[in-house]
C-alpha positions as CSV (number, residue, x, y, z in Angstrom):
1,M,-13.8,-7.8,-7.6
2,V,-14.5,-7.3,-3.9
3,L,-12.7,-5.3,-1.2
4,A,-11.5,-8.5,0.5
5,E,-9.4,-9.4,-2.5
6,L,-7.3,-6.3,-2.4
7,K,-3.7,-6.5,-1.0
8,Q,-2.2,-4.1,1.4
9,K,-1.5,-0.6,0.0
10,E,-3.6,-1.2,-3.1
11,R,-6.0,1.5,-4.2
12,A,-9.5,1.0,-5.6
13,R,-12.8,2.8,-6.3
14,I,-16.0,1.6,-4.6
15,I,-18.7,0.5,-7.1
16,D,-21.4,-0.9,-4.9
17,F,-22.0,-1.7,-1.2
18,S,-25.7,-2.3,-1.2
19,E,-25.4,-5.9,-0.1
20,V,-23.7,-4.9,3.1
21,N,-25.9,-5.1,6.3
22,E,-28.1,-2.0,6.5
23,L,-26.8,-0.9,9.8
24,V,-23.2,-1.2,8.7
25,Q,-24.1,0.6,5.4
26,R,-25.6,3.5,7.3
27,R,-22.6,3.9,9.6
28,L,-20.2,3.8,6.6
29,I,-22.2,6.5,4.9
30,Q,-22.1,8.6,8.1
31,L,-18.4,8.3,8.2
32,G,-18.1,9.6,4.6
33,M,-17.8,6.4,2.6
34,K,-19.9,6.5,-0.6
35,E,-20.0,4.9,-4.0
36,E,-17.3,6.2,-6.4
37,A,-15.0,7.0,-3.4
38,E,-11.4,6.0,-3.6
39,I,-10.1,3.7,-0.9
40,C,-6.7,2.3,0.0
41,V,-6.2,-0.8,2.1
42,Q,-4.0,0.1,5.1
43,R,-3.9,-3.3,6.9
44,K,-5.4,-6.7,6.6
45,L,-5.3,-8.5,9.9
46,P,-4.5,-12.2,9.9
47,F,-6.9,-15.2,10.6
48,G,-10.0,-13.5,9.1
49,G,-9.6,-10.4,11.2
50,P,-10.9,-6.9,10.3
51,F,-9.8,-4.8,7.3
52,M,-8.4,-1.3,7.9
53,F,-8.7,1.1,5.0
54,E,-8.5,4.8,4.3
55,S,-11.3,6.7,2.6
56,G,-11.6,10.4,2.4
57,G,-8.8,11.0,4.9
58,Q,-10.3,8.7,7.5
59,C,-9.2,5.3,8.6
60,L,-12.0,2.8,8.9
61,G,-12.2,-0.8,10.0
62,I,-14.7,-3.4,8.9
63,R,-15.2,-7.1,9.3
64,L,-14.0,-9.5,6.6
65,E,-17.6,-10.7,6.0
66,E,-18.6,-7.1,5.2
67,A,-15.4,-6.6,3.0
68,K,-16.5,-9.5,0.9
69,K,-19.8,-7.7,0.0
70,I,-18.3,-4.4,-1.1
71,R,-17.7,-4.4,-4.9
72,I,-14.8,-2.4,-6.1
73,E,-12.9,-1.4,-9.2
74,K,-9.0,-1.5,-9.0
75,L,-7.2,1.7,-10.0
């Protein structure tokens, strides 16, 4: 399952985000996102807009294309 498939307010655990663009991957790590971290989708914007999710007490936003590359495990 990938992050883009989660619905609003659903929780999951990140399994792998190695397929994400290297620059985006580095920024996510700097913001505290890592594998095995729990995340919660806060908002999915319409028409292929960005995803807003909470991880480690921070709200982050990423593009839909990147969300399709982050593998997760639903809690």
